[in-house]
DRENDO-1510 file (C-alpha; in Angstrom, 1 decimal, always signed):
<recs>
REC; n; res; u; v; w
REC; 1; MET; +141.9; +74.7; +97.5 .
REC; 2; LEU; +138.8; +72.7; +96.9 .
REC; 3; ARG; +136.4; +75.2; +98.8 .
REC; 4; PHE; +138.1; +78.3; +97.0 .
REC; 5; LEU; +137.1; +76.3; +93.6 .
REC; 6; LEU; +133.4; +76.0; +95.3 .
REC; 7; ILE; +133.2; +80.2; +95.9 .
REC; 8; VAL; +134.4; +81.0; +92.5 .
REC; 9; LEU; +131.6; +78.6; +91.0 .
REC; 10; GLN; +129.2; +80.2; +93.2 .
REC; 11; ARG; +130.1; +83.6; +92.5 .
REC; 12; LEU; +130.0; +82.7; +88.6 .
REC; 13; ILE; +126.8; +81.6; +89.0 .
REC; 14; SER; +125.3; +84.5; +91.0 .
REC; 15; PHE; +126.7; +86.9; +88.2 .
REC; 16; LYS; +125.2; +84.9; +85.5 .
REC; 17; LYS; +122.0; +85.1; +87.7 .
REC; 18; TYR; +122.4; +88.9; +87.7 .
REC; 19; TYR; +123.4; +89.0; +84.2 .
REC; 20; LEU; +120.2; +87.4; +82.9 .
REC; 21; THR; +117.6; +89.6; +85.0 .
REC; 22; LEU; +119.6; +92.2; +83.6 .
REC; 23; GLN; +118.8; +91.2; +80.0 .
REC; 24; ARG; +115.0; +90.3; +80.9 .
REC; 25; ARG; +114.6; +94.0; +82.2 .
REC; 26; LYS; +116.2; +95.3; +79.2 .
REC; 27; ASN; +114.1; +93.6; +77.0 .
REC; 28; SER; +111.0; +94.3; +79.2 .
REC; 29; GLY; +112.1; +97.8; +79.0 .
REC; 30; GLN; +112.5; +97.7; +75.4 .
REC; 31; ASN; +109.4; +95.9; +74.8 .
REC; 32; SER; +107.3; +98.5; +76.7 .
REC; 33; MET; +109.0; +101.6; +75.3 .
REC; 34; ASN; +107.8; +100.0; +71.6 .
REC; 35; MET; +104.4; +99.2; +73.1 .
REC; 36; ASP; +103.6; +102.4; +75.0 .
REC; 37; LYS; +106.1; +105.1; +73.8 .
REC; 38; GLU; +102.9; +106.9; +72.1 .
REC; 39; LYS; +100.9; +106.9; +75.2 .
REC; 40; LEU; +103.0; +109.6; +77.1 .
REC; 41; ILE; +101.0; +112.8; +76.4 .
REC; 42; HIS; +102.9; +115.3; +78.4 .
REC; 43; SER; +106.2; +115.4; +80.1 .
REC; 44; ILE; +107.3; +118.6; +81.7 .
REC; 45; ARG; +110.7; +119.2; +83.3 .
REC; 46; VAL; +109.2; +120.3; +86.9 .
REC; 47; GLN; +112.8; +120.6; +88.6 .
REC; 48; GLU; +116.3; +119.6; +88.3 .
REC; 49; ASN; +117.3; +116.4; +90.7 .
REC; 50; SER; +115.0; +116.7; +94.0 .
REC; 51; SER; +117.1; +117.2; +97.3 .
REC; 52; PHE; +116.2; +115.4; +100.7 .
REC; 53; LYS; +113.3; +117.5; +101.0 .
REC; 54; GLY; +111.0; +115.7; +99.1 .
REC; 55; ILE; +108.1; +115.3; +96.3 .
REC; 56; ASP; +104.6; +115.3; +96.7 .
REC; 57; LEU; +101.6; +114.8; +94.0 .
REC; 58; GLN; +98.0; +115.6; +94.7 .
REC; 59; ILE; +94.5; +115.7; +92.5 .
REC; 60; GLY; +92.0; +118.5; +93.1 .
REC; 61; CYS; +88.9; +120.0; +91.5 .
REC; 62; ASP; +87.6; +116.6; +90.4 .
REC; 63; GLY; +90.6; +116.1; +88.6 .
REC; 64; LYS; +90.9; +119.1; +86.4 .
REC; 65; ARG; +94.1; +120.0; +88.3 .
REC; 66; ILE; +97.4; +118.6; +89.4 .
REC; 67; VAL; +99.2; +119.8; +92.4 .
REC; 68; THR; +103.4; +118.8; +92.6 .
REC; 69; TRP; +105.4; +119.8; +95.2 .
REC; 70; ASP; +109.5; +119.1; +94.0 .
REC; 71; ASP; +112.2; +120.1; +96.5 .
REC; 72; ASN; +109.7; +123.1; +98.0 .
REC; 73; ARG; +108.7; +124.4; +94.5 .
REC; 74; LEU; +104.8; +124.1; +94.7 .
REC; 75; ASP; +103.2; +124.2; +91.0 .
REC; 76; ILE; +99.2; +123.6; +89.9 .
REC; 77; TRP; +98.6; +122.5; +86.4 .
REC; 78; ASP; +95.6; +122.2; +84.5 .
REC; 79; SER; +95.5; +118.6; +83.6 .
REC; 80; ASP; +93.9; +119.0; +80.0 .
REC; 81; ASN; +96.5; +121.0; +78.6 .
REC; 82; MET; +99.4; +120.9; +81.4 .
REC; 83; GLN; +99.1; +124.7; +81.6 .
REC; 84; ASN; +101.0; +125.8; +84.7 .
REC; 85; LEU; +98.6; +128.0; +87.0 .
REC; 86; LEU; +100.6; +128.7; +89.6 .
REC; 87; SER; +104.2; +128.4; +90.5 .
REC; 88; VAL; +106.0; +129.1; +93.8 .
REC; 89; ALA; +109.2; +128.5; +95.3 .
REC; 90; SER; +110.6; +127.8; +98.9 .
REC; 91; VAL; +107.4; +126.8; +100.5 .
REC; 92; ILE; +106.8; +123.5; +102.7 .
REC; 93; LYS; +104.9; +120.5; +101.6 .
REC; 94; PRO; +100.9; +121.8; +100.4 .
REC; 95; VAL; +97.8; +120.5; +101.8 .
REC; 96; LEU; +94.6; +120.3; +99.9 .
REC; 97; SER; +91.1; +121.2; +101.7 .
REC; 98; PRO; +88.7; +118.6; +102.4 .
REC; 99; GLU; +86.8; +119.8; +99.4 .
REC; 100; ARG; +89.7; +119.2; +97.2 .
REC; 101; LYS; +89.7; +123.3; +95.9 .
REC; 102; ARG; +92.0; +125.5; +98.1 .
REC; 103; LEU; +95.4; +124.9; +98.7 .
REC; 104; LEU; +97.7; +125.2; +102.0 .
REC; 105; SER; +101.2; +125.9; +101.9 .
REC; 106; ALA; +103.6; +128.2; +104.1 .
REC; 107; THR; +106.8; +129.9; +102.7 .
REC; 108; GLU; +110.1; +129.0; +104.4 .
REC; 109; GLU; +111.4; +132.3; +104.7 .
REC; 110; GLY; +108.7; +135.0; +105.2 .
REC; 111; TYR; +107.5; +132.9; +107.8 .
REC; 112; SER; +103.4; +133.2; +106.3 .
REC; 113; ILE; +100.9; +130.8; +105.4 .
REC; 114; CYS; +99.3; +131.2; +101.9 .
REC; 115; LEU; +95.9; +129.9; +100.7 .
REC; 116; PHE; +95.3; +129.2; +97.2 .
REC; 117; ASP; +92.4; +128.5; +94.8 .
REC; 118; ILE; +93.4; +125.5; +93.1 .
REC; 119; ALA; +90.9; +126.0; +90.2 .
REC; 120; THR; +92.6; +129.4; +89.2 .
REC; 121; GLY; +95.9; +129.5; +91.3 .
REC; 122; ALA; +94.9; +133.1; +92.9 .
REC; 123; LEU; +96.0; +133.8; +96.1 .
REC; 124; LEU; +93.3; +134.0; +98.8 .
REC; 125; GLN; +94.8; +134.6; +102.3 .
REC; 126; THR; +98.3; +135.4; +103.6 .
REC; 127; MET; +98.3; +134.6; +107.1 .
REC; 128; GLU; +101.1; +136.0; +109.2 .
REC; 129; GLY; +102.4; +136.0; +112.9 .
REC; 130; HIS; +104.8; +133.2; +113.0 .
REC; 131; THR; +108.2; +134.6; +114.1 .
REC; 132; ASN; +110.2; +131.9; +112.7 .
REC; 133; THR; +110.2; +128.8; +110.2 .
REC; 134; ILE; +106.6; +127.0; +109.9 .
REC; 135; ARG; +107.3; +123.3; +110.0 .
REC; 136; ASN; +103.5; +122.2; +109.3 .
REC; 137; ALA; +100.1; +123.5; +108.4 .
REC; 138; HIS; +96.8; +121.7; +107.7 .
REC; 139; PHE; +93.2; +122.2; +107.2 .
REC; 140; SER; +90.7; +121.3; +109.9 .
REC; 141; MET; +88.4; +118.7; +109.3 .
REC; 142; ASP; +85.8; +120.9; +108.1 .
REC; 143; GLY; +88.1; +123.2; +106.3 .
REC; 144; LYS; +87.0; +126.2; +108.2 .
REC; 145; ALA; +90.3; +126.4; +110.4 .
REC; 146; ILE; +93.9; +126.0; +109.8 .
REC; 147; VAL; +96.8; +124.7; +112.4 .
REC; 148; SER; +100.0; +125.8; +111.7 .
REC; 149; SER; +103.3; +124.9; +113.9 .
REC; 150; SER; +107.0; +125.9; +114.2 .
REC; 151; ILE; +109.5; +124.4; +116.0 .
REC; 152; TRP; +111.5; +127.6; +116.0 .
REC; 153; ASP; +109.3; +130.0; +117.5 .
REC; 154; ASN; +107.4; +127.2; +119.9 .
REC; 155; THR; +104.2; +128.0; +118.8 .
REC; 156; VAL; +101.1; +126.2; +117.7 .
REC; 157; ARG; +98.6; +128.7; +115.8 .
REC; 158; VAL; +94.8; +128.4; +114.8 .
REC; 159; TRP; +93.4; +130.5; +112.0 .
REC; 160; ASP; +90.0; +131.2; +110.3 .
REC; 161; SER; +90.6; +129.7; +106.9 .
REC; 162; SER; +87.9; +132.5; +105.5 .
REC; 163; SER; +89.0; +135.8; +106.9 .
REC; 164; GLY; +92.8; +134.9; +107.4 .
REC; 165; GLN; +92.4; +135.9; +111.2 .
REC; 166; CYS; +94.7; +134.4; +113.8 .
REC; 167; LEU; +92.1; +132.9; +116.4 .
REC; 168; HIS; +94.2; +131.2; +118.9 .
REC; 169; ILE; +98.1; +130.9; +119.7 .
REC; 170; LEU; +99.3; +128.1; +122.2 .
REC; 171; GLU; +102.5; +128.9; +123.5 .
REC; 172; MET; +104.6; +125.8; +123.9 .
REC; 173; ASP; +107.6; +127.2; +126.2 .
REC; 174; GLU; +110.1; +124.6; +125.7 .
REC; 175; ILE; +108.3; +122.2; +123.6 .
REC; 176; SER; +109.3; +122.3; +119.9 .
REC; 177; PRO; +106.3; +121.7; +118.2 .
REC; 178; THR; +106.8; +119.3; +114.9 .
REC; 179; ASN; +103.2; +118.7; +113.7 .
REC; 180; ALA; +99.7; +119.6; +115.2 .
REC; 181; LEU; +96.2; +118.3; +114.0 .
REC; 182; MET; +92.7; +119.4; +115.3 .
REC; 183; ASP; +90.1; +117.2; +116.2 .
REC; 184; ALA; +86.6; +117.2; +114.8 .
REC; 185; SER; +85.1; +119.3; +117.4 .
REC; 186; GLY; +87.8; +122.1; +116.7 .
REC; 187; ASN; +88.5; +122.3; +120.4 .
REC; 188; PHE; +91.4; +120.0; +120.9 .
REC; 189; ILE; +94.7; +119.9; +119.2 .
REC; 190; ALA; +97.2; +116.7; +119.2 .
REC; 191; VAL; +100.6; +118.5; +119.0 .
REC; 192; HIS; +103.5; +116.1; +118.2 .
REC; 193; SER; +106.9; +117.3; +119.6 .
REC; 194; PHE; +110.5; +116.3; +120.7 .
REC; 195; SER; +109.3; +115.7; +124.4 .
REC; 196; GLY; +106.5; +113.3; +122.9 .
REC; 197; ILE; +102.7; +113.9; +121.8 .
REC; 198; SER; +100.7; +115.8; +123.8 .
REC; 199; VAL; +96.8; +116.9; +123.2 .
REC; 200; TRP; +95.9; +120.7; +124.0 .
REC; 201; ASP; +92.2; +122.1; +124.8 .
REC; 202; ILE; +92.5; +125.2; +122.5 .
REC; 203; ARG; +89.6; +127.0; +124.9 .
REC; 204; THR; +91.9; +126.9; +127.9 .
REC; 205; LYS; +95.3; +126.7; +126.5 .
REC; 206; GLN; +96.3; +123.7; +128.8 .
REC; 207; ILE; +97.6; +120.3; +128.3 .
REC; 208; ILE; +94.9; +117.8; +129.0 .
REC; 209; VAL; +96.8; +114.8; +128.5 .
REC; 210; THR; +100.5; +113.6; +127.1 .
REC; 211; TYR; +101.1; +110.0; +125.9 .
REC; 212; LEU; +104.7; +110.0; +125.0 .
REC; 213; ASN; +108.1; +111.4; +126.7 .
REC; 214; HIS; +110.8; +110.5; +124.5 .
REC; 215; ILE; +112.6; +112.1; +121.6 .
REC; 216; ASP; +111.3; +110.9; +118.5 .
REC; 217; VAL; +110.2; +112.8; +115.5 .
REC; 218; ASP; +109.4; +109.6; +113.1 .
REC; 219; GLU; +106.2; +108.7; +114.9 .
REC; 220; LYS; +103.1; +108.8; +112.8 .
REC; 221; ILE; +99.9; +110.5; +114.4 .
REC; 222; VAL; +96.5; +110.9; +112.4 .
REC; 223; PHE; +93.0; +110.9; +113.1 .
REC; 224; SER; +90.4; +108.7; +111.8 .
REC; 225; PRO; +88.2; +110.0; +108.4 .
REC; 226; ASN; +85.4; +110.3; +111.0 .
REC; 227; GLY; +87.1; +112.2; +113.7 .
REC; 228; LYS; +86.2; +110.0; +116.3 .
REC; 229; GLN; +89.8; +108.4; +117.1 .
REC; 230; PHE; +93.3; +109.4; +117.5 .
REC; 231; ALA; +96.3; +107.0; +116.7 .
REC; 232; TYR; +99.7; +107.5; +116.8 .
REC; 233; MET; +102.3; +104.6; +115.8 .
REC; 234; TYR; +105.1; +104.0; +117.8 .
REC; 235; VAL; +106.7; +100.1; +117.8 .
REC; 236; ASP; +103.0; +99.2; +117.9 .
REC; 237; VAL; +99.5; +101.7; +117.0 .
REC; 238; HIS; +97.8; +103.0; +120.0 .
REC; 239; ILE; +94.1; +104.0; +119.3 .
REC; 240; TRP; +92.4; +106.8; +121.9 .
REC; 241; ASP; +88.6; +107.9; +122.2 .
REC; 242; VAL; +88.4; +111.5; +121.1 .
REC; 243; ASP; +85.2; +111.7; +123.6 .
REC; 244; SER; +87.1; +111.1; +126.3 .
REC; 245; TRP; +90.8; +111.3; +125.4 .
REC; 246; THR; +91.1; +107.6; +127.1 .
REC; 247; MET; +92.9; +104.5; +125.4 .
REC; 248; ARG; +90.6; +102.5; +123.6 .
REC; 249; CYS; +93.2; +99.8; +122.4 .
REC; 250; GLN; +96.9; +98.9; +121.7 .
REC; 251; LEU; +97.4; +96.9; +118.1 .
REC; 252; LYS; +99.5; +94.4; +119.6 .
REC; 253; GLY; +100.9; +91.2; +117.5 .
REC; 254; HIS; +103.5; +92.2; +115.1 .
REC; 255; SER; +106.7; +90.7; +116.4 .
REC; 256; LYS; +108.9; +93.7; +115.0 .
REC; 257; PRO; +107.7; +97.2; +115.0 .
REC; 258; ALA; +105.2; +98.4; +112.7 .
REC; 259; ASN; +106.4; +100.7; +109.8 .
REC; 260; PHE; +103.2; +101.9; +108.1 .
REC; 261; MET; +99.6; +102.3; +109.2 .
REC; 262; VAL; +96.2; +103.6; +107.2 .
REC; 263; TYR; +92.5; +103.7; +108.0 .
REC; 264; SER; +90.2; +102.8; +106.0 .
REC; 265; SER; +88.0; +105.9; +104.6 .
REC; 266; ASP; +84.9; +104.5; +106.6 .
REC; 267; SER; +87.1; +104.4; +109.9 .
REC; 268; ASN; +86.3; +100.6; +110.5 .
REC; 269; TYR; +89.6; +99.2; +110.0 .
REC; 270; ILE; +93.0; +99.8; +110.3 .
REC; 271; VAL; +95.9; +98.3; +108.6 .
REC; 272; THR; +99.4; +97.8; +109.5 .
REC; 273; THR; +102.7; +96.9; +108.0 .
REC; 274; SER; +106.0; +95.7; +109.9 .
REC; 275; TYR; +109.3; +94.3; +110.0 .
REC; 276; ASP; +107.9; +91.3; +110.9 .
REC; 277; LYS; +106.9; +90.6; +106.8 .
REC; 278; THR; +103.4; +90.6; +107.7 .
REC; 279; ALA; +100.6; +93.0; +107.3 .
REC; 280; ARG; +97.7; +93.0; +109.9 .
REC; 281; ILE; +94.1; +94.0; +109.4 .
REC; 282; TRP; +92.5; +95.4; +112.5 .
REC; 283; ASP; +89.0; +96.1; +113.6 .
REC; 284; ALA; +89.5; +100.0; +114.6 .
REC; 285; HIS; +86.7; +99.9; +117.0 .
REC; 286; THR; +87.7; +97.0; +119.4 .
REC; 287; GLY; +91.2; +96.4; +118.6 .
REC; 288; GLU; +90.7; +93.3; +117.5 .
REC; 289; CYS; +93.1; +91.6; +114.9 .
REC; 290; LEU; +90.7; +90.6; +111.8 .
REC; 291; HIS; +93.6; +88.8; +109.7 .
REC; 292; VAL; +97.2; +88.3; +109.5 .
REC; 293; LEU; +98.3; +89.1; +106.0 .
REC; 294; GLU; +101.3; +86.9; +105.4 .
REC; 295; GLY; +103.5; +85.3; +102.6 .
REC; 296; HIS; +105.4; +88.5; +101.9 .
REC; 297; GLY; +109.0; +87.8; +100.7 .
REC; 298; GLY; +110.4; +91.2; +102.5 .
REC; 299; TRP; +108.9; +94.3; +104.3 .
REC; 300; PRO; +105.7; +95.4; +103.4 .
REC; 301; GLU; +106.1; +98.9; +103.2 .
REC; 302; ARG; +102.9; +100.3; +102.0 .
REC; 303; ALA; +99.3; +99.4; +101.7 .
REC; 304; VAL; +96.2; +101.0; +100.3 .
REC; 305; PHE; +92.4; +100.3; +100.1 .
REC; 306; SER; +90.1; +100.5; +97.1 .
REC; 307; ASN; +87.3; +103.4; +97.5 .
REC; 308; ASP; +84.7; +100.5; +98.3 .
REC; 309; GLN; +87.4; +99.0; +101.2 .
REC; 310; THR; +86.6; +95.9; +99.8 .
REC; 311; LEU; +90.2; +95.5; +98.9 .
REC; 312; LEU; +93.8; +95.9; +100.1 .
REC; 313; ALA; +96.9; +96.2; +98.3 .
REC; 314; THR; +100.5; +95.6; +99.9 .
REC; 315; GLY; +103.8; +96.4; +98.2 .
REC; 316; CYS; +107.2; +95.1; +99.3 .
REC; 317; GLY; +110.1; +97.6; +99.2 .
REC; 318; ASP; +112.9; +94.8; +98.9 .
REC; 319; ALA; +111.0; +91.7; +97.7 .
REC; 320; HIS; +109.6; +92.8; +94.1 .
REC; 321; GLU; +106.1; +91.8; +95.1 .
REC; 322; ILE; +102.8; +93.2; +95.2 .
REC; 323; TYR; +99.8; +91.6; +96.8 .
REC; 324; ILE; +96.1; +92.1; +96.5 .
REC; 325; TRP; +93.8; +90.8; +99.1 .
REC; 326; GLU; +90.2; +90.4; +100.2 .
REC; 327; VAL; +89.6; +92.5; +103.4 .
REC; 328; ALA; +86.6; +90.6; +104.4 .
REC; 329; THR; +88.3; +87.4; +104.5 .
REC; 330; GLY; +92.1; +88.4; +104.6 .
REC; 331; ARG; +92.3; +86.1; +101.4 .
REC; 332; CYS; +95.3; +86.6; +99.1 .
REC; 333; LEU; +93.6; +87.3; +95.7 .
REC; 334; HIS; +96.8; +87.8; +93.5 .
REC; 335; LYS; +100.4; +87.6; +94.0 .
REC; 336; LEU; +102.1; +90.1; +91.3 .
REC; 337; GLN; +105.6; +89.5; +90.5 .
REC; 338; GLY; +108.1; +90.6; +87.9 .
REC; 339; ASP; +111.5; +91.7; +87.3 .
REC; 340; PHE; +110.9; +94.7; +88.8 .
REC; 341; PRO; +113.1; +96.5; +92.0 .
REC; 342; ARG; +111.7; +97.9; +94.9 .
REC; 343; VAL; +108.1; +99.0; +95.0 .
REC; 344; LEU; +107.6; +102.8; +95.9 .
REC; 345; TRP; +104.0; +103.4; +95.2 .
REC; 346; ILE; +100.6; +101.4; +94.7 .
REC; 347; ASP; +97.2; +103.1; +93.6 .
REC; 348; PHE; +94.0; +101.8; +92.8 .
REC; 349; ASN; +91.9; +103.5; +90.5 .
REC; 350; ASP; +88.4; +105.1; +91.5 .
REC; 351; ASP; +86.2; +101.7; +90.9 .
REC; 352; GLY; +89.0; +99.2; +91.9 .
REC; 353; SER; +89.3; +97.4; +88.6 .
REC; 354; ARG; +92.8; +98.6; +88.0 .
REC; 355; LEU; +96.1; +98.9; +90.0 .
REC; 356; LEU; +99.0; +100.9; +89.7 .
REC; 357; SER; +102.6; +100.3; +90.8 .
REC; 358; ALA; +105.6; +102.6; +90.2 .
REC; 359; THR; +109.1; +100.7; +91.0 .
REC; 360; LYS; +112.9; +102.1; +91.5 .
REC; 361; ASP; +113.7; +101.5; +88.1 .
REC; 362; GLY; +111.2; +103.8; +87.1 .
REC; 363; MET; +108.8; +101.3; +85.4 .
REC; 364; LEU; +105.1; +101.9; +85.6 .
REC; 365; ARG; +102.6; +98.9; +85.4 .
REC; 366; VAL; +98.8; +98.9; +85.5 .
REC; 367; PHE; +97.4; +95.5; +86.6 .
REC; 368; ASP; +94.0; +93.9; +86.0 .
REC; 369; VAL; +92.5; +93.4; +89.8 .
REC; 370; ALA; +90.0; +90.6; +88.5 .
REC; 371; ASN; +92.8; +88.3; +87.1 .
REC; 372; GLY; +96.1; +89.7; +88.1 .
REC; 373; SER; +97.5; +90.3; +84.9 .
REC; 374; CYS; +99.8; +93.3; +83.6 .
REC; 375; LEU; +97.9; +95.1; +81.0 .
REC; 376; HIS; +100.2; +98.3; +80.7 .
REC; 377; VAL; +104.1; +98.5; +81.1 .
REC; 378; PHE; +105.5; +102.3; +80.7 .
REC; 379; LYS; +109.1; +103.4; +81.0 .
REC; 380; GLY; +109.2; +106.1; +83.1 .
REC; 381; SER; +111.2; +109.2; +84.9 .
REC; 382; LYS; +114.3; +108.0; +86.3 .
REC; 383; VAL; +114.5; +107.2; +90.0 .
REC; 384; CYS; +117.6; +108.7; +91.8 .
REC; 385; ASP; +116.7; +108.2; +95.7 .
REC; 386; ASN; +113.6; +105.9; +95.9 .
REC; 387; ARG; +110.8; +108.5; +95.6 .
REC; 388; MET; +108.2; +108.5; +93.1 .
REC; 389; ILE; +104.9; +108.9; +93.0 .
REC; 390; ALA; +102.3; +107.5; +90.4 .
REC; 391; LYS; +98.2; +108.0; +90.7 .
REC; 392; PHE; +95.4; +107.8; +88.1 .
REC; 393; LEU; +93.3; +110.8; +87.4 .
REC; 394; PRO; +89.9; +110.4; +88.3 .
REC; 395; ASP; +88.6; +110.0; +84.4 .
REC; 396; GLY; +90.6; +106.3; +84.7 .
REC; 397; LYS; +92.2; +107.2; +81.5 .
REC; 398; ARG; +95.1; +108.7; +82.3 .
REC; 399; ILE; +98.2; +108.5; +85.1 .
REC; 400; VAL; +99.9; +111.0; +86.5 .
REC; 401; THR; +103.4; +110.5; +87.7 .
REC; 402; ILE; +106.3; +112.4; +89.5 .
REC; 403; SER; +109.9; +111.4; +90.3 .
REC; 404; ASP; +112.7; +112.6; +92.6 .
REC; 405; GLU; +114.5; +113.2; +89.0 .
REC; 406; GLY; +112.1; +116.4; +88.7 .
REC; 407; THR; +109.8; +115.0; +85.8 .
REC; 408; LEU; +106.1; +115.3; +85.9 .
REC; 409; ASN; +104.4; +112.8; +82.9 .
REC; 410; VAL; +101.0; +112.3; +82.2 .
REC; 411; TRP; +100.3; +108.6; +80.4 .
REC; 412; GLN; +97.1; +107.7; +78.2 .
REC; 413; ILE; +95.8; +104.1; +79.1 .
</recs>
């Protein structure tokens, strides 16, 4: 009987804490609406509730254009007046060119690749040749070539981005390519497939090295920004030299699998996050672990560098925490906590003075990086399935967001 009463008492205490938390969130939301409602300058219904296919948000043309992809619908918007310049349905996730002035996508049904001028929305090229649905398409690092892959026709194709001409066709035979990326020289392509990861020489159309032989479509493959390294994440992160295609190092240290990795834009660092509740900063050249970032109350699921590479922010999906770290020392500068649920997105502004977060309850927060204080709170769109993207526009005075509820918002700060 006593045990039963203790259980009842514990549940009553838990319910009281839950109720008080809800009240704090409600009051916080009401206060933020009263304070920041007038700062919502554009709200556009892009799509009804998105399916599992996903959302994406990109900024191009020096901040003059906003690109959205919601449930396989592509739109280009003028960021000043939110005029719609292009709307195309049934396309795969779009990719901006390195100079951020052209936009690449592919149709789901017509098996063609489309290249658009992001400034005007005009169609520049249509590339046809695949005989079944295209899974991915990417620019080469210099933007002169396009690489596309199809699981169903078992080919990877290389195209001239200026003329639209097909330059190479790699027949994968029984390999089903899920993704393909070209190295900086333009001579090699890293192919991810259901059979593993392999590197092909475009000139000979032969595999020169195979990294994995297992069935898993969730590994992440990426070239470093300077094109000199190739990395893939499978439990640990493996780094290979592009010149010799030999393994340079394996980033070992996490006690549980890594769940996210990102290069710094100068290619000197790699940051990994893990289910062991830590993040690590690694020397990308030697594989040395420079700093172990501890203290996360849950799994860090996202990490982002400031533009000057001096700061790093990490966000926890289940612990309601955001951290700001000094890259050089690994020192935690600020632990940003609040009555907010899962952190879905974090982003620095261009000069690194502000940090933006988006959380599962649809709330947006802007923090002062110098002292960790919260400067603005906005009540954003509803989040249906843990998908929301929020970014600063380059002018630093506006924020653009999209959620899986299907609404595009622009805020003044």
